[in-house]
N, C-alpha and C positions, 0 to 999 in steps of 0.2 A: 419243568423249571418255570417259575413265575416270570411274567413280562417285565416287572420292575427289576428283577435280578438280571435278566438278559440285557435290559437297557443299561444298567449300571456296568456290567461287564463289558459291553460294547463301547461305552464311553471311556472306561478306564483303559481298555486296550488301544483304542484310537489315540488317546492322549499319550499313552506309553510309547506307541509307535512314533508319534511326532517327536517326543523327547529323545527316543533312541536315535532317530534320524538326525536330530539336532546334535546329539552327543557324538555321532559319527562324523558329521560334516564340520562341526565346530573346530576340531583340531586341524582339519585340512585348511579351513578358512584362516585360522590363526597362523598356521604355518606359512601360508602364502603371503599374508599381510606382513609377517615378520621378515620373510625373505625379501620382499620388496623394500622394506625399510632398511634392512642390512645392505642390500645391493646399492641403494642410494648413498649410504654412508661410505661404502667401499669405493664407489666411484668418486665421491668427494675427496676422500683421503688420497686416492691415487692421483687425482688432479693436483692436490696440494703438494704431494711428494715430488711429482714431476716439475712443479713450479719451483720448488726449492732447489732441485738439481739444475734446472735451467738458469737460475740466478747465481747460486753459490758453488755449483760444481758437485760432482758426485762425491768428492771427498768430504762434503758436509755431512754425508750420511754414512759412508763406508770408510773404514780405516785400515782394512787388511790389505796386504800386498797382492793377493790373488784377485782383488777387486770384487770379492763376494761378501755378502752381508746377510745376516739372519738374526732376528731378535724377537723374543717373546716377552709378554708382560708377566707380572708376578703370578697371575692365576692361569697362565698358559691359554687364555681364552682369545688373545689377540696376538698376531705376529705380523712382521714385515720382513721380506727377504728380497735381495737383488742378486741375480745370477747372470754371469756373462754367458752369452751364446757364441758358439763357434762361428767364425766368419764364413759367409756363404749360406748360412741357414736362413731360409725365408722368414721374414718377420711374422710371427703368429698373430692372429686377430685377438682382440680383447675378449676374454672368456670369463664367465662367472659360473661357478658350480661348487658342488660339495666335494670335499677331499679329506681322506683320513691320513693323519700324520702321526708318526711316533715321536713323542715329545717326552724326554726323560723317562723312557720305559713305559709310558702310558700312551695308548692309542686313542686319539681324539679326532672328532669330526669337526671340520671348519668349513665355513662358507668363504671361498677364495676367489679373488679377482686376479687375473693374470694379464698384465699389460706390458708389451714390448716397447723399448725406446732405444735411441742411438745417442751415444755420448762419446765424443772424441774418437769418431770413426769405429766405435765398438758397439755391437748389438748386445743389449741387456734385456732381461725379463724381470719385471717388478711383480712380486706376489704379496698381496695383502689379504690376510685372513681374519675371520672373526668366528669364535666358537659357537657351536649349535647345541651344546648340552643343556643350556637353559631352555631352549625351545622344546627339546624332547621331554624334559622334566615338566614343562608347562602342559604339554599335550597329555602326559600321563595323569597329571592332576585333573585336567578337564575331563578326561575319560572316567576317572574314578568319581568325580563330582557328579557327572551326568548320570552314571549308573545308580549312585545313591539317591540322587534327586528323582530319577525315574521310579525306583522302588517305592520311595516315600510318597511320591505323587500319586502313583497307582493305588496304593493302600488307602490314602486319604480320599482319593477320587471315588473309590468304590463305595465307601460309607456315605459320602456326600450325595453321590448319584442315587444310591438306594433310597436315602431319605427324600430326595427330590422326586424320584419316580413314585415313591409311596404317596407323597403329597399330591403329585399330579394325577395319579390313578385313583385317588380317594373317591371322586364322584363315580368312577366306573364301578368300583367295589360296592358303593352304596346302591347303584342301579341294580347290580346283580343280586345283592342281598334283599333289597326292598321289593324289586319287581319280579324276580325269578325264584329265588330260594324260598321266600315267604309266601309265594302265591300257589300253594298246592291246589287250591280250589279257585277256578277262574271267577267264581261269584264273589269272592272276598279279595279280589285284586285291588292293590293300592294304585290309584291313578295320579297321585300327587307327583308333581315335577321335582326332580332332583336339581338343586341349585348348583350350577357350575358355570365357569367362564370359558370352558372349552367347547367350541362349536360342535365337534364330533360327538362328545358325550351328550350334549343337549339333543342332538339329532338322534342319537341312539335311544335315549329315553323316550322321545316323542314317537319314534318308530315302534318301540316295544308297546307303548300305550295304545297306539292304533291297532297293532296286531292283537293285543289282549282284549281290546274292546270287541273286535270281531269274534274272538274266541269265546268271550263271555256271553255274547248274544247267542252264538250257536249252542253253547252249553246250556243256557237257560231254556232255549227252545226245545232242545233234546229232552231235558228233564221234564218240562211241561208236557211234551208229547207222550213220553213214557207213562207219566202219571195219569194223563187223560185216557190214553188207550187202555191202560190197565183197569181203570175204573169202568170204562165202557164195556170191556170184555167180561168182567166178572158177572155182571147181571145176566147176559144170555147164557153163560156157562151154567150158572146156578139154575136157570129155568130148564135147560136141557137135562141136567142131572135129576131134577125133581120129576120131570116127565118120564124119564126112563125108569126111575124107581117106582112110580105109580103104575107104569105098564107091567112091570114084573110082578108087583104086589097084586095087581088086579087081574092077573091072568089074561091080559088082553092080547098077548102074542103067543104064537105057537111055541112049543118047547124047543124046537130046533133053532129058533132065533134068540133064545134067552142068552146063550153063551156069547153071541155077537153083541148083544146089548150090554152084557156085563163087561166085555172088553172095551166097548165104547165108553162105558162109565169110568173105567180105569184111565183111559186116555184123557177124558175130560178132567179127571182128578189131577193127573200130572200137569195138564195145562193150567189148571187153577193154582197149583203150587208155584208154577213158573211166574204167573201173573202176580201172585202175592209176594213172591221174592222180589220182583221188579218194583212193586209198590214199596216194599221195605227199604230197598236201596234208595229209591227216589225220596222217601220221607227222611231218611238219614242225611242224604246230601242236601236236602232243603232245610236242615236243622229243625225238624218238626218233633224231635225227641228232646227231652230235658235231661240234663246231667246234674242231678242234685243228691245222689246217693253215695254213701261210703260203702265200698264193696270189699268183703273178705274173700280174697282170691282163692286160697286153699279150700275154704268151705264151698265156694262156687264150683270148684273142680269136683269135689265130692258129690255135689248135687247132680252134676252132669253124669258122672259114673253111675250113680244110682238109677238115673233115668234110662241109661243104655245098658243096664246090667243084663236084661233078658236078651237083647240083641247079641251081646258078647257070648252069652251061654249058647246061643244057637250055633255059633261058629267055633265054640270052644276056645275063645280068646281070653287071655289072662291079662289083667291090667296091673301094672306095678307102679305104685305111687311113692314118691319121695319128695314131700313138699315141706319146705322150711316155713316157720311162722314169719309173718310179714305184717307191717302196719296196714290198715285199710287203704285201699286205692280209691281215690276220688278227687273231685266229684266225678261221678260216672252214672251210667244207666245200667242197672243190674240186669234187666231183661235182655238188653242188647249184648252185654258181655257174656251172659249165659248162652245166647245164640251163637256167638263167635266161638266159644270154647266147645260148645256142643257140635258145631259143624266140623271142627278139626278132629275131635275124637270120633265122630261118626264116620268121617272119611277114613280115619285110621282103622276102623273096624271093617268098613265096606271093602277097602282095597287091601286087606290083610289076608294072610293065608289061614286056612283052618288049623286051629291049634297054635296060632301065632301069639305074639305078645305086643302089648302097648306099654311103653315106658313114659310116665309123666313126671317130670322133674321140675321143682321150683326152688330157685336159690335167690337169696336176698343179700345184696352188698352195694354200698355206695348209693343208697337211696334208689336202687333199681332192682326190680323183681323180674328175673328171667325165667319164663315158663316154657318148657320144651315138651312137645308131644311127638314121640318117636314110635314108629311101627316097624314090624318085620315083614311088610307086605311086598307087593310087586314093584314098588318104586315108580319113579317118573324118569323119562328120558332127559338127559342133560339139555338137549336142544329145545325141550318144551318148558323148562323151568321159568324162562322169562315171560311166558304167556299164561301161567297157571291162574293168575288173578284176573284174566280177561273174561268178559262175559260170554257165555255160550261156548266155552272151550271145555271139552271133556277129556280127561286123562285117566282112563281106567277100564274096567270091564264093560261089556255090552249087556249088562243085566237089566238095563232100563231104569236104574235107580238114580243115576246122576245126570243132570242136565246143565252142568257148567255154571250154576249160580251160587253154589255153596261157598266156594273160595272167594268169588267177588264180594259176597256178603261179608265174609270174614275180613277182607281187606277194607271194605267200606266202614265197618264198625271199628276196626283198628285205627284207621285214619281219623274217625270221628272222636276217638279218645286219645289221639296222639300216641298211639302204641306202635312201636316199630315192629315189623314182622319180616322174618327171613325164612328161607326154605333151602334145604339141602337133601339130595336124594341119590341113591345108587340103584340102578335097575336090578330087580329081583333080590334086593337086600333091604330095602325099606326107605322111608322118608321121615325127615325130622322138620317140624315147624317150630320156630323160636319166636316167642313174643317178649318184648322188653317194655315193662311198665315203669314209668317214672313215679316214684312214691314221694309224696310231700310229707315229711315228718310233722307230727303234731307240735304246735308251738308250746 
């Protein structure tokens, strides 16, 4: 999950929790405030009733012979009652609380104050109540409103926070794209600073620049070293090869040493191939090759198959081609692309079984030409697939033919032409290399 989505969800949830807590606490707060307000009114009304009784007598309020009185207003929300208490009953303290009463067949909850008083040597209890149905209705409305508000607020907050997070992380995404994704070659790294008002992103950009500067320096030193060493080694190797050839031709050595000299020549020849491969990689990485040609890929594959036809006949390997027509690929370097496809097909032959098959398929769709080279050979271990393009890694037989630079050359040429390359393999079932060429249609 992206960071901006996580931030948005976190902000929305935190705000939702706050609103939910507010929705839960608000009815309690409202309830307590209303209770305090009602209690003050009940106390004031009690004082007023007792004052009326003290001045005008209890008959001012009650008219019945049993000296009891009870009256409700028209909505049954308020009532007042006076009840005589038996003599000898201790006078109860003033009490305020909730009480359910049956009024006209309806059970209602009231906030009731109970106050005892003495009149004409008779103990009475004054009850004054006020209905609470309004409070309960108000609490229900507040809960519903809070829940609706929370849902709406969370939905709106998610979209706002995603937009804000996207805006806030824009410099970070630009740093990743400009300095990491587009810097496949350290030599072409972009050291321009990304404008941002966020200190952390600015510090990240500077740190990556410093790291890439060191990487670029090391990369250039390595390429220069490989190129120089390769050039320096080719001369003595050529001299040694010439001397050994002259020794054999001139009969300057005994016959028993000729085989050893011939084996030494083979070793020097393999060493020369390694050095030339390193030089090729170095030149490609240093952009010493031009890309100015339009290349017909199916025709290029046919050329590779023609060149390797004798090698396939030696192992009785059959090539099956299914290549769709495609517009020319370019601009590119035909010689390098030939080498790339040649190495893939050559590997498919080398590590194939006798009597095996090579399937070469080319499909064109959506301005992309997908070229697959599949063999029925020994395959590659899954654990080794991540390293097959590393230099001096060998995955195959011990026949002395492969020295780990064929696939690195393929990868270097593919990167040089911005061709994506993928590999899949199953042990003892075969390997498939897939190349994806981006074709630019003619205007």
